[in-house]
mmCIF file of the N, C-alpha and C atoms, coordinates in Angstrom:
data_MODEL
# 
_entry.id   MODEL 
# 
loop_
_atom_site.group_PDB 
_atom_site.id 
_atom_site.type_symbol 
_atom_site.label_atom_id 
_atom_site.label_alt_id 
_atom_site.label_comp_id 
_atom_site.label_asym_id 
_atom_site.label_entity_id 
_atom_site.label_seq_id 
_atom_site.pdbx_PDB_ins_code 
_atom_site.Cartn_x 
_atom_site.Cartn_y 
_atom_site.Cartn_z 
_atom_site.occupancy 
_atom_site.B_iso_or_equiv 
_atom_site.pdbx_formal_charge 
_atom_site.auth_seq_id 
_atom_site.auth_comp_id 
_atom_site.auth_asym_id 
_atom_site.auth_atom_id 
_atom_site.pdbx_PDB_model_num 
ATOM 1   N N  . MET A 1 1  ? 87.744  102.592 104.051 1.00 0.00 ? 1  MET A N  1 
ATOM 2   C CA . MET A 1 1  ? 88.607  103.715 103.745 1.00 0.00 ? 1  MET A CA 1 
ATOM 3   C C  . MET A 1 1  ? 89.908  103.245 103.080 1.00 0.00 ? 1  MET A C  1 
ATOM 4   N N  . LYS A 1 2  ? 90.435  102.124 103.557 1.00 0.00 ? 2  LYS A N  1 
ATOM 5   C CA . LYS A 1 2  ? 91.675  101.621 102.973 1.00 0.00 ? 2  LYS A CA 1 
ATOM 6   C C  . LYS A 1 2  ? 91.450  101.116 101.550 1.00 0.00 ? 2  LYS A C  1 
ATOM 7   N N  . ILE A 1 3  ? 90.252  100.600 101.282 1.00 0.00 ? 3  ILE A N  1 
ATOM 8   C CA . ILE A 1 3  ? 89.939  100.161 99.920  1.00 0.00 ? 3  ILE A CA 1 
ATOM 9   C C  . ILE A 1 3  ? 89.928  101.361 98.985  1.00 0.00 ? 3  ILE A C  1 
ATOM 10  N N  . LEU A 1 4  ? 89.349  102.459 99.449  1.00 0.00 ? 4  LEU A N  1 
ATOM 11  C CA . LEU A 1 4  ? 89.328  103.684 98.652  1.00 0.00 ? 4  LEU A CA 1 
ATOM 12  C C  . LEU A 1 4  ? 90.746  104.184 98.398  1.00 0.00 ? 4  LEU A C  1 
ATOM 13  N N  . LEU A 1 5  ? 91.598  104.103 99.401  1.00 0.00 ? 5  LEU A N  1 
ATOM 14  C CA . LEU A 1 5  ? 92.992  104.512 99.243  1.00 0.00 ? 5  LEU A CA 1 
ATOM 15  C C  . LEU A 1 5  ? 93.718  103.608 98.246  1.00 0.00 ? 5  LEU A C  1 
ATOM 16  N N  . ALA A 1 6  ? 93.435  102.312 98.308  1.00 0.00 ? 6  ALA A N  1 
ATOM 17  C CA . ALA A 1 6  ? 94.055  101.380 97.363  1.00 0.00 ? 6  ALA A CA 1 
ATOM 18  C C  . ALA A 1 6  ? 93.629  101.700 95.933  1.00 0.00 ? 6  ALA A C  1 
ATOM 19  N N  . PHE A 1 7  ? 92.346  101.996 95.736  1.00 0.00 ? 7  PHE A N  1 
ATOM 20  C CA . PHE A 1 7  ? 91.879  102.362 94.402  1.00 0.00 ? 7  PHE A CA 1 
ATOM 21  C C  . PHE A 1 7  ? 92.521  103.663 93.934  1.00 0.00 ? 7  PHE A C  1 
ATOM 22  N N  . ALA A 1 8  ? 92.710  104.602 94.841  1.00 0.00 ? 8  ALA A N  1 
ATOM 23  C CA . ALA A 1 8  ? 93.350  105.872 94.476  1.00 0.00 ? 8  ALA A CA 1 
ATOM 24  C C  . ALA A 1 8  ? 94.797  105.644 94.047  1.00 0.00 ? 8  ALA A C  1 
ATOM 25  N N  . VAL A 1 9  ? 95.509  104.781 94.752  1.00 0.00 ? 9  VAL A N  1 
ATOM 26  C CA . VAL A 1 9  ? 96.902  104.485 94.396  1.00 0.00 ? 9  VAL A CA 1 
ATOM 27  C C  . VAL A 1 9  ? 96.964  103.802 93.036  1.00 0.00 ? 9  VAL A C  1 
ATOM 28  N N  . ILE A 1 10 ? 96.063  102.848 92.795  1.00 0.00 ? 10 ILE A N  1 
ATOM 29  C CA . ILE A 1 10 ? 96.030  102.165 91.501  1.00 0.00 ? 10 ILE A CA 1 
ATOM 30  C C  . ILE A 1 10 ? 95.716  103.156 90.388  1.00 0.00 ? 10 ILE A C  1 
ATOM 31  N N  . ALA A 1 11 ? 94.767  104.057 90.631  1.00 0.00 ? 11 ALA A N  1 
ATOM 32  C CA . ALA A 1 11 ? 94.421  105.061 89.623  1.00 0.00 ? 11 ALA A CA 1 
ATOM 33  C C  . ALA A 1 11 ? 95.604  105.978 89.338  1.00 0.00 ? 11 ALA A C  1 
ATOM 34  N N  . LEU A 1 12 ? 96.340  106.372 90.375  1.00 0.00 ? 12 LEU A N  1 
ATOM 35  C CA . LEU A 1 12 ? 97.517  107.220 90.166  1.00 0.00 ? 12 LEU A CA 1 
ATOM 36  C C  . LEU A 1 12 ? 98.597  106.493 89.369  1.00 0.00 ? 12 LEU A C  1 
ATOM 37  N N  . LEU A 1 13 ? 98.797  105.213 89.650  1.00 0.00 ? 13 LEU A N  1 
ATOM 38  C CA . LEU A 1 13 ? 99.792  104.454 88.896  1.00 0.00 ? 13 LEU A CA 1 
ATOM 39  C C  . LEU A 1 13 ? 99.390  104.315 87.434  1.00 0.00 ? 13 LEU A C  1 
ATOM 40  N N  . LEU A 1 14 ? 98.106  104.072 87.180  1.00 0.00 ? 14 LEU A N  1 
ATOM 41  C CA . LEU A 1 14 ? 97.643  103.978 85.797  1.00 0.00 ? 14 LEU A CA 1 
ATOM 42  C C  . LEU A 1 14 ? 97.787  105.315 85.076  1.00 0.00 ? 14 LEU A C  1 
ATOM 43  N N  . LEU A 1 15 ? 97.465  106.399 85.754  1.00 0.00 ? 15 LEU A N  1 
ATOM 44  C CA . LEU A 1 15 ? 97.635  107.723 85.161  1.00 0.00 ? 15 LEU A CA 1 
ATOM 45  C C  . LEU A 1 15 ? 99.105  107.987 84.851  1.00 0.00 ? 15 LEU A C  1 
ATOM 46  N N  . MET A 1 16 ? 99.988  107.575 85.755  1.00 0.00 ? 16 MET A N  1 
ATOM 47  C CA . MET A 1 16 ? 101.414 107.761 85.526  1.00 0.00 ? 16 MET A CA 1 
ATOM 48  C C  . MET A 1 16 ? 101.880 106.951 84.317  1.00 0.00 ? 16 MET A C  1 
ATOM 49  N N  . LEU A 1 17 ? 101.366 105.725 84.174  1.00 0.00 ? 17 LEU A N  1 
ATOM 50  C CA . LEU A 1 17 ? 101.723 104.913 83.012  1.00 0.00 ? 17 LEU A CA 1 
ATOM 51  C C  . LEU A 1 17 ? 101.313 105.597 81.718  1.00 0.00 ? 17 LEU A C  1 
ATOM 52  N N  . VAL A 1 18 ? 100.104 106.131 81.687  1.00 0.00 ? 18 VAL A N  1 
ATOM 53  C CA . VAL A 1 18 ? 99.614  106.807 80.483  1.00 0.00 ? 18 VAL A CA 1 
ATOM 54  C C  . VAL A 1 18 ? 100.457 108.044 80.182  1.00 0.00 ? 18 VAL A C  1 
ATOM 55  N N  . LEU A 1 19 ? 100.746 108.836 81.207  1.00 0.00 ? 19 LEU A N  1 
ATOM 56  C CA . LEU A 1 19 ? 101.539 110.048 80.987  1.00 0.00 ? 19 LEU A CA 1 
ATOM 57  C C  . LEU A 1 19 ? 102.955 109.721 80.524  1.00 0.00 ? 19 LEU A C  1 
ATOM 58  N N  . LEU A 1 20 ? 103.555 108.684 81.095  1.00 0.00 ? 20 LEU A N  1 
ATOM 59  C CA . LEU A 1 20 ? 104.890 108.292 80.650  1.00 0.00 ? 20 LEU A CA 1 
ATOM 60  C C  . LEU A 1 20 ? 104.865 107.786 79.218  1.00 0.00 ? 20 LEU A C  1 
ATOM 61  N N  . TRP A 1 21 ? 103.808 107.064 78.860  1.00 0.00 ? 21 TRP A N  1 
ATOM 62  C CA . TRP A 1 21 ? 103.689 106.562 77.495  1.00 0.00 ? 21 TRP A CA 1 
ATOM 63  C C  . TRP A 1 21 ? 103.537 107.720 76.517  1.00 0.00 ? 21 TRP A C  1 
ATOM 64  N N  . ILE A 1 22 ? 102.711 108.703 76.867  1.00 0.00 ? 22 ILE A N  1 
ATOM 65  C CA . ILE A 1 22 ? 102.526 109.867 75.997  1.00 0.00 ? 22 ILE A CA 1 
ATOM 66  C C  . ILE A 1 22 ? 103.838 110.631 75.863  1.00 0.00 ? 22 ILE A C  1 
ATOM 67  N N  . ARG A 1 23 ? 104.514 110.841 76.976  1.00 0.00 ? 23 ARG A N  1 
ATOM 68  C CA . ARG A 1 23 ? 105.784 111.572 76.937  1.00 0.00 ? 23 ARG A CA 1 
ATOM 69  C C  . ARG A 1 23 ? 106.824 110.814 76.115  1.00 0.00 ? 23 ARG A C  1 
ATOM 70  N N  . GLY A 1 24 ? 106.871 109.508 76.285  1.00 0.00 ? 24 GLY A N  1 
ATOM 71  C CA . GLY A 1 24 ? 107.846 108.697 75.559  1.00 0.00 ? 24 GLY A CA 1 
ATOM 72  C C  . GLY A 1 24 ? 107.569 108.619 74.072  1.00 0.00 ? 24 GLY A C  1 
ATOM 73  N N  . SER A 1 25 ? 106.306 108.742 73.676  1.00 0.00 ? 25 SER A N  1 
ATOM 74  C CA . SER A 1 25 ? 105.983 108.623 72.262  1.00 0.00 ? 25 SER A CA 1 
ATOM 75  C C  . SER A 1 25 ? 106.380 109.867 71.478  1.00 0.00 ? 25 SER A C  1 
ATOM 76  N N  . PHE A 1 26 ? 106.636 110.987 72.160  1.00 0.00 ? 26 PHE A N  1 
ATOM 77  C CA . PHE A 1 26 ? 107.019 112.214 71.472  1.00 0.00 ? 26 PHE A CA 1 
ATOM 78  C C  . PHE A 1 26 ? 108.501 112.531 71.614  1.00 0.00 ? 26 PHE A C  1 
ATOM 79  N N  . LYS A 1 27 ? 109.263 111.642 72.220  1.00 0.00 ? 27 LYS A N  1 
ATOM 80  C CA . LYS A 1 27 ? 110.694 111.891 72.400  1.00 0.00 ? 27 LYS A CA 1 
ATOM 81  C C  . LYS A 1 27 ? 111.429 111.721 71.076  1.00 0.00 ? 27 LYS A C  1 
ATOM 82  N N  . SER A 1 28 ? 112.491 112.478 70.933  1.00 0.00 ? 28 SER A N  1 
ATOM 83  C CA . SER A 1 28 ? 113.374 112.280 69.795  1.00 0.00 ? 28 SER A CA 1 
ATOM 84  C C  . SER A 1 28 ? 114.799 112.488 70.286  1.00 0.00 ? 28 SER A C  1 
ATOM 85  N N  . GLY A 1 29 ? 115.736 112.002 69.528  1.00 0.00 ? 29 GLY A N  1 
ATOM 86  C CA . GLY A 1 29 ? 117.132 112.157 69.917  1.00 0.00 ? 29 GLY A CA 1 
ATOM 87  C C  . GLY A 1 29 ? 117.608 110.997 70.768  1.00 0.00 ? 29 GLY A C  1 
ATOM 88  N N  . PRO A 1 30 ? 118.707 111.210 71.528  1.00 0.00 ? 30 PRO A N  1 
ATOM 89  C CA . PRO A 1 30 ? 119.297 110.098 72.286  1.00 0.00 ? 30 PRO A CA 1 
ATOM 90  C C  . PRO A 1 30 ? 118.397 109.572 73.406  1.00 0.00 ? 30 PRO A C  1 
ATOM 91  N N  . ALA A 1 31 ? 117.445 110.390 73.885  1.00 0.00 ? 31 ALA A N  1 
ATOM 92  C CA . ALA A 1 31 ? 116.574 109.940 74.974  1.00 0.00 ? 31 ALA A CA 1 
ATOM 93  C C  . ALA A 1 31 ? 115.379 109.149 74.461  1.00 0.00 ? 31 ALA A C  1 
ATOM 94  N N  . ALA A 1 32 ? 115.217 109.094 73.152  1.00 0.00 ? 32 ALA A N  1 
ATOM 95  C CA . ALA A 1 32 ? 114.063 108.397 72.583  1.00 0.00 ? 32 ALA A CA 1 
ATOM 96  C C  . ALA A 1 32 ? 114.219 106.894 72.772  1.00 0.00 ? 32 ALA A C  1 
ATOM 97  N N  . PRO A 1 33 ? 113.105 106.206 72.974  1.00 0.00 ? 33 PRO A N  1 
ATOM 98  C CA . PRO A 1 33 ? 113.182 104.748 73.080  1.00 0.00 ? 33 PRO A CA 1 
ATOM 99  C C  . PRO A 1 33 ? 113.605 104.139 71.746  1.00 0.00 ? 33 PRO A C  1 
ATOM 100 N N  . ALA A 1 34 ? 114.317 103.038 71.810  1.00 0.00 ? 34 ALA A N  1 
ATOM 101 C CA . ALA A 1 34 ? 114.760 102.369 70.593  1.00 0.00 ? 34 ALA A CA 1 
ATOM 102 C C  . ALA A 1 34 ? 113.558 101.836 69.827  1.00 0.00 ? 34 ALA A C  1 
ATOM 103 N N  . LYS A 1 35 ? 113.714 101.745 68.524  1.00 0.00 ? 35 LYS A N  1 
ATOM 104 C CA . LYS A 1 35 ? 112.626 101.200 67.711  1.00 0.00 ? 35 LYS A CA 1 
ATOM 105 C C  . LYS A 1 35 ? 112.381 99.753  68.129  1.00 0.00 ? 35 LYS A C  1 
ATOM 106 N N  . GLY A 1 36 ? 111.129 99.405  68.239  1.00 0.00 ? 36 GLY A N  1 
ATOM 107 C CA . GLY A 1 36 ? 110.775 98.049  68.640  1.00 0.00 ? 36 GLY A CA 1 
ATOM 108 C C  . GLY A 1 36 ? 110.699 97.857  70.142  1.00 0.00 ? 36 GLY A C  1 
ATOM 109 N N  . THR A 1 37 ? 110.998 98.892  70.923  1.00 0.00 ? 37 THR A N  1 
ATOM 110 C CA . THR A 1 37 ? 110.879 98.789  72.373  1.00 0.00 ? 37 THR A CA 1 
ATOM 111 C C  . THR A 1 37 ? 109.403 98.818  72.738  1.00 0.00 ? 37 THR A C  1 
ATOM 112 N N  . SER A 1 38 ? 108.973 97.824  73.473  1.00 0.00 ? 38 SER A N  1 
ATOM 113 C CA . SER A 1 38 ? 107.558 97.785  73.837  1.00 0.00 ? 38 SER A CA 1 
ATOM 114 C C  . SER A 1 38 ? 107.266 98.796  74.934  1.00 0.00 ? 38 SER A C  1 
ATOM 115 N N  . LEU A 1 39 ? 106.015 99.142  75.027  1.00 0.00 ? 39 LEU A N  1 
ATOM 116 C CA . LEU A 1 39 ? 105.567 100.093 76.041  1.00 0.00 ? 39 LEU A CA 1 
ATOM 117 C C  . LEU A 1 39 ? 105.904 99.582  77.438  1.00 0.00 ? 39 LEU A C  1 
ATOM 118 N N  . PHE A 1 40 ? 105.669 98.297  77.672  1.00 0.00 ? 40 PHE A N  1 
ATOM 119 C CA . PHE A 1 40 ? 105.867 97.748  79.007  1.00 0.00 ? 40 PHE A CA 1 
ATOM 120 C C  . PHE A 1 40 ? 107.340 97.655  79.372  1.00 0.00 ? 40 PHE A C  1 
ATOM 121 N N  . ALA A 1 41 ? 108.192 97.380  78.399  1.00 0.00 ? 41 ALA A N  1 
ATOM 122 C CA . ALA A 1 41 ? 109.623 97.297  78.687  1.00 0.00 ? 41 ALA A CA 1 
ATOM 123 C C  . ALA A 1 41 ? 110.193 98.658  79.059  1.00 0.00 ? 41 ALA A C  1 
ATOM 124 N N  . GLU A 1 42 ? 109.574 99.725  78.555  1.00 0.00 ? 42 GLU A N  1 
ATOM 125 C CA . GLU A 1 42 ? 110.080 101.060 78.851  1.00 0.00 ? 42 GLU A CA 1 
ATOM 126 C C  . GLU A 1 42 ? 109.492 101.625 80.139  1.00 0.00 ? 42 GLU A C  1 
ATOM 127 N N  . ILE A 1 43 ? 108.212 101.373 80.385  1.00 0.00 ? 43 ILE A N  1 
ATOM 128 C CA . ILE A 1 43 ? 107.499 102.069 81.453  1.00 0.00 ? 43 ILE A CA 1 
ATOM 129 C C  . ILE A 1 43 ? 107.368 101.243 82.732  1.00 0.00 ? 43 ILE A C  1 
ATOM 130 N N  . LEU A 1 44 ? 107.229 99.939  82.622  1.00 0.00 ? 44 LEU A N  1 
ATOM 131 C CA . LEU A 1 44 ? 106.985 99.129  83.819  1.00 0.00 ? 44 LEU A CA 1 
ATOM 132 C C  . LEU A 1 44 ? 108.072 99.240  84.886  1.00 0.00 ? 44 LEU A C  1 
ATOM 133 N N  . PRO A 1 45 ? 109.361 99.292  84.531  1.00 0.00 ? 45 PRO A N  1 
ATOM 134 C CA . PRO A 1 45 ? 110.348 99.469  85.617  1.00 0.00 ? 45 PRO A CA 1 
ATOM 135 C C  . PRO A 1 45 ? 110.145 100.763 86.400  1.00 0.00 ? 45 PRO A C  1 
ATOM 136 N N  . ARG A 1 46 ? 109.808 101.848 85.691  1.00 0.00 ? 46 ARG A N  1 
ATOM 137 C CA . ARG A 1 46 ? 109.544 103.110 86.388  1.00 0.00 ? 46 ARG A CA 1 
ATOM 138 C C  . ARG A 1 46 ? 108.300 102.999 87.260  1.00 0.00 ? 46 ARG A C  1 
ATOM 139 N N  . ALA A 1 47 ? 107.258 102.375 86.736  1.00 0.00 ? 47 ALA A N  1 
ATOM 140 C CA . ALA A 1 47 ? 106.024 102.227 87.509  1.00 0.00 ? 47 ALA A CA 1 
ATOM 141 C C  . ALA A 1 47 ? 106.266 101.356 88.737  1.00 0.00 ? 47 ALA A C  1 
ATOM 142 N N  . PHE A 1 48 ? 107.107 100.335 88.594  1.00 0.00 ? 48 PHE A N  1 
ATOM 143 C CA . PHE A 1 48 ? 107.426 99.465  89.723  1.00 0.00 ? 48 PHE A CA 1 
ATOM 144 C C  . PHE A 1 48 ? 108.138 100.254 90.818  1.00 0.00 ? 48 PHE A C  1 
ATOM 145 N N  . ILE A 1 49 ? 109.093 101.086 90.412  1.00 0.00 ? 49 ILE A N  1 
ATOM 146 C CA . ILE A 1 49 ? 109.817 101.904 91.391  1.00 0.00 ? 49 ILE A CA 1 
ATOM 147 C C  . ILE A 1 49 ? 108.869 102.887 92.063  1.00 0.00 ? 49 ILE A C  1 
ATOM 148 N N  . TRP A 1 50 ? 107.983 103.512 91.277  1.00 0.00 ? 50 TRP A N  1 
ATOM 149 C CA . TRP A 1 50 ? 106.999 104.430 91.859  1.00 0.00 ? 50 TRP A CA 1 
ATOM 150 C C  . TRP A 1 50 ? 106.075 103.691 92.821  1.00 0.00 ? 50 TRP A C  1 
ATOM 151 N N  . GLY A 1 51 ? 105.664 102.487 92.464  1.00 0.00 ? 51 GLY A N  1 
ATOM 152 C CA . GLY A 1 51 ? 104.793 101.704 93.336  1.00 0.00 ? 51 GLY A CA 1 
ATOM 153 C C  . GLY A 1 51 ? 105.464 101.370 94.652  1.00 0.00 ? 51 GLY A C  1 
ATOM 154 N N  . ILE A 1 52 ? 106.740 101.000 94.592  1.00 0.00 ? 52 ILE A N  1 
ATOM 155 C CA . ILE A 1 52 ? 107.478 100.725 95.824  1.00 0.00 ? 52 ILE A CA 1 
ATOM 156 C C  . ILE A 1 52 ? 107.579 101.994 96.663  1.00 0.00 ? 52 ILE A C  1 
ATOM 157 N N  . GLY A 1 53 ? 107.846 103.118 96.016  1.00 0.00 ? 53 GLY A N  1 
ATOM 158 C CA . GLY A 1 53 ? 107.930 104.388 96.739  1.00 0.00 ? 53 GLY A CA 1 
ATOM 159 C C  . GLY A 1 53 ? 106.619 104.752 97.405  1.00 0.00 ? 53 GLY A C  1 
ATOM 160 N N  . LEU A 1 54 ? 105.513 104.553 96.690  1.00 0.00 ? 54 LEU A N  1 
ATOM 161 C CA . LEU A 1 54 ? 104.205 104.851 97.278  1.00 0.00 ? 54 LEU A CA 1 
ATOM 162 C C  . LEU A 1 54 ? 103.904 103.925 98.453  1.00 0.00 ? 54 LEU A C  1 
ATOM 163 N N  . ALA A 1 55 ? 104.236 102.639 98.301  1.00 0.00 ? 55 ALA A N  1 
ATOM 164 C CA . ALA A 1 55 ? 103.978 101.691 99.384  1.00 0.00 ? 55 ALA A CA 1 
ATOM 165 C C  . ALA A 1 55 ? 104.819 102.027 100.616 1.00 0.00 ? 55 ALA A C  1 
ATOM 166 N N  . LEU A 1 56 ? 106.081 102.371 100.405 1.00 0.00 ? 56 LEU A N  1 
ATOM 167 C CA . LEU A 1 56 ? 106.929 102.733 101.543 1.00 0.00 ? 56 LEU A CA 1 
ATOM 168 C C  . LEU A 1 56 ? 106.455 104.027 102.189 1.00 0.00 ? 56 LEU A C  1 
ATOM 169 N N  . GLY A 1 57 ? 106.032 104.978 101.373 1.00 0.00 ? 57 GLY A N  1 
ATOM 170 C CA . GLY A 1 57 ? 105.491 106.219 101.922 1.00 0.00 ? 57 GLY A CA 1 
ATOM 171 C C  . GLY A 1 57 ? 104.243 105.974 102.741 1.00 0.00 ? 57 GLY A C  1 
ATOM 172 N N  . PHE A 1 58 ? 103.392 105.061 102.263 1.00 0.00 ? 58 PHE A N  1 
ATOM 173 C CA . PHE A 1 58 ? 102.182 104.711 103.002 1.00 0.00 ? 58 PHE A CA 1 
ATOM 174 C C  . PHE A 1 58 ? 102.543 104.086 104.343 1.00 0.00 ? 58 PHE A C  1 
ATOM 175 N N  . LEU A 1 59 ? 103.548 103.198 104.340 1.00 0.00 ? 59 LEU A N  1 
ATOM 176 C CA . LEU A 1 59 ? 103.970 102.565 105.597 1.00 0.00 ? 59 LEU A CA 1 
ATOM 177 C C  . LEU A 1 59 ? 104.564 103.582 106.560 1.00 0.00 ? 59 LEU A C  1 
ATOM 178 N N  . VAL A 1 60 ? 105.338 104.515 106.030 1.00 0.00 ? 60 VAL A N  1 
ATOM 179 C CA . VAL A 1 60 ? 105.974 105.515 106.888 1.00 0.00 ? 60 VAL A CA 1 
ATOM 180 C C  . VAL A 1 60 ? 104.921 106.388 107.561 1.00 0.00 ? 60 VAL A C  1 
ATOM 181 N N  . VAL A 1 61 ? 103.831 106.667 106.859 1.00 0.00 ? 61 VAL A N  1 
ATOM 182 C CA . VAL A 1 61 ? 102.772 107.503 107.436 1.00 0.00 ? 61 VAL A CA 1 
ATOM 183 C C  . VAL A 1 61 ? 101.828 106.667 108.295 1.00 0.00 ? 61 VAL A C  1 
ATOM 184 N N  . GLU A 1 62 ? 101.435 105.502 107.789 1.00 0.00 ? 62 GLU A N  1 
ATOM 185 C CA . GLU A 1 62 ? 100.396 104.707 108.449 1.00 0.00 ? 62 GLU A CA 1 
ATOM 186 C C  . GLU A 1 62 ? 100.905 104.029 109.721 1.00 0.00 ? 62 GLU A C  1 
ATOM 187 N N  . LEU A 1 63 ? 102.106 103.497 109.691 1.00 0.00 ? 63 LEU A N  1 
ATOM 188 C CA . LEU A 1 63 ? 102.613 102.734 110.830 1.00 0.00 ? 63 LEU A CA 1 
ATOM 189 C C  . LEU A 1 63 ? 102.752 103.579 112.098 1.00 0.00 ? 63 LEU A C  1 
ATOM 190 N N  . PRO A 1 64 ? 103.370 104.754 112.042 1.00 0.00 ? 64 PRO A N  1 
ATOM 191 C CA . PRO A 1 64 ? 103.436 105.560 113.276 1.00 0.00 ? 64 PRO A CA 1 
ATOM 192 C C  . PRO A 1 64 ? 102.060 105.963 113.789 1.00 0.00 ? 64 PRO A C  1 
ATOM 193 N N  . LEU A 1 65 ? 101.128 106.247 112.880 1.00 0.00 ? 65 LEU A N  1 
ATOM 194 C CA . LEU A 1 65 ? 99.772  106.591 113.317 1.00 0.00 ? 65 LEU A CA 1 
ATOM 195 C C  . LEU A 1 65 ? 99.103  105.403 114.005 1.00 0.00 ? 65 LEU A C  1 
ATOM 196 N N  . ALA A 1 66 ? 99.323  104.204 113.475 1.00 0.00 ? 66 ALA A N  1 
ATOM 197 C CA . ALA A 1 66 ? 98.747  103.016 114.099 1.00 0.00 ? 66 ALA A CA 1 
ATOM 198 C C  . ALA A 1 66 ? 99.363  102.774 115.474 1.00 0.00 ? 66 ALA A C  1 
ATOM 199 N N  . ILE A 1 67 ? 100.668 102.972 115.596 1.00 0.00 ? 67 ILE A N  1 
ATOM 200 C CA . ILE A 1 67 ? 101.333 102.787 116.891 1.00 0.00 ? 67 ILE A CA 1 
ATOM 201 C C  . ILE A 1 67 ? 100.822 103.809 117.901 1.00 0.00 ? 67 ILE A C  1 
ATOM 202 N N  . LEU A 1 68 ? 100.734 105.076 117.479 1.00 0.00 ? 68 LEU A N  1 
ATOM 203 C CA . LEU A 1 68 ? 100.224 106.111 118.383 1.00 0.00 ? 68 LEU A CA 1 
ATOM 204 C C  . LEU A 1 68 ? 98.774  105.845 118.771 1.00 0.00 ? 68 LEU A C  1 
ATOM 205 N N  . GLY A 1 69 ? 97.982  105.380 117.820 1.00 0.00 ? 69 GLY A N  1 
ATOM 206 C CA . GLY A 1 69 ? 96.590  105.039 118.125 1.00 0.00 ? 69 GLY A CA 1 
ATOM 207 C C  . GLY A 1 69 ? 96.498  103.894 119.114 1.00 0.00 ? 69 GLY A C  1 
ATOM 208 N N  . GLY A 1 70 ? 97.371  102.897 118.969 1.00 0.00 ? 70 GLY A N  1 
ATOM 209 C CA . GLY A 1 70 ? 97.387  101.782 119.912 1.00 0.00 ? 70 GLY A CA 1 
ATOM 210 C C  . GLY A 1 70 ? 97.797  102.217 121.307 1.00 0.00 ? 70 GLY A C  1 
ATOM 211 N N  . ILE A 1 71 ? 98.792  103.081 121.385 1.00 0.00 ? 71 ILE A N  1 
ATOM 212 C CA . ILE A 1 71 ? 99.222  103.596 122.692 1.00 0.00 ? 71 ILE A CA 1 
ATOM 213 C C  . ILE A 1 71 ? 98.106  104.407 123.337 1.00 0.00 ? 71 ILE A C  1 
ATOM 214 N N  . LEU A 1 72 ? 97.464  105.259 122.546 1.00 0.00 ? 72 LEU A N  1 
ATOM 215 C CA . LEU A 1 72 ? 96.369  106.078 123.067 1.00 0.00 ? 72 LEU A CA 1 
ATOM 216 C C  . LEU A 1 72 ? 95.204  105.207 123.541 1.00 0.00 ? 72 LEU A C  1 
ATOM 217 N N  . ALA A 1 73 ? 94.877  104.183 122.762 1.00 0.00 ? 73 ALA A N  1 
ATOM 218 C CA . ALA A 1 73 ? 93.792  103.286 123.162 1.00 0.00 ? 73 ALA A CA 1 
ATOM 219 C C  . ALA A 1 73 ? 94.148  102.543 124.447 1.00 0.00 ? 73 ALA A C  1 
ATOM 220 N N  . ALA A 1 74 ? 95.413  102.101 124.558 1.00 0.00 ? 74 ALA A N  1 
ATOM 221 C CA . ALA A 1 74 ? 95.834  101.402 125.773 1.00 0.00 ? 74 ALA A CA 1 
ATOM 222 C C  . ALA A 1 74 ? 95.763  102.327 126.986 1.00 0.00 ? 74 ALA A C  1 
ATOM 223 N N  . LEU A 1 75 ? 96.145  103.579 126.797 1.00 0.00 ? 75 LEU A N  1 
ATOM 224 C CA . LEU A 1 75 ? 96.082  104.531 127.908 1.00 0.00 ? 75 LEU A CA 1 
ATOM 225 C C  . LEU A 1 75 ? 94.638  104.836 128.301 1.00 0.00 ? 75 LEU A C  1 
ATOM 226 N N  . LEU A 1 76 ? 93.772  104.953 127.314 1.00 0.00 ? 76 LEU A N  1 
ATOM 227 C CA . LEU A 1 76 ? 92.371  105.265 127.607 1.00 0.00 ? 76 LEU A CA 1 
ATOM 228 C C  . LEU A 1 76 ? 91.644  104.090 128.256 1.00 0.00 ? 76 LEU A C  1 
ATOM 229 N N  . LEU A 1 77 ? 92.022  102.871 127.885 1.00 0.00 ? 77 LEU A N  1 
ATOM 230 C CA . LEU A 1 77 ? 91.334  101.694 128.417 1.00 0.00 ? 77 LEU A CA 1 
ATOM 231 C C  . LEU A 1 77 ? 91.902  101.230 129.752 1.00 0.00 ? 77 LEU A C  1 
ATOM 232 N N  . SER A 1 78 ? 93.072  101.716 130.132 1.00 0.00 ? 78 SER A N  1 
ATOM 233 C CA . SER A 1 78 ? 93.663  101.254 131.396 1.00 0.00 ? 78 SER A CA 1 
ATOM 234 C C  . SER A 1 78 ? 93.208  102.090 132.574 1.00 0.00 ? 78 SER A C  1 
# 
């Protein structure tokens, strides 16, 4: 199950990269990327921040559930 979740997170990050690239390629004006700016230089910092956010969100949800499951198992086995 965790492998499936890992693949889902990777797929979401890749989808986000593609969407950011598409959005960035149609920008004009002061928000437009400078000429010669590579795709990775523009998008990777955002993807990195999103990845950290997803990982922290996973820990915030998964860790309390694991602790509660451990407490419940200890109570049931004692």
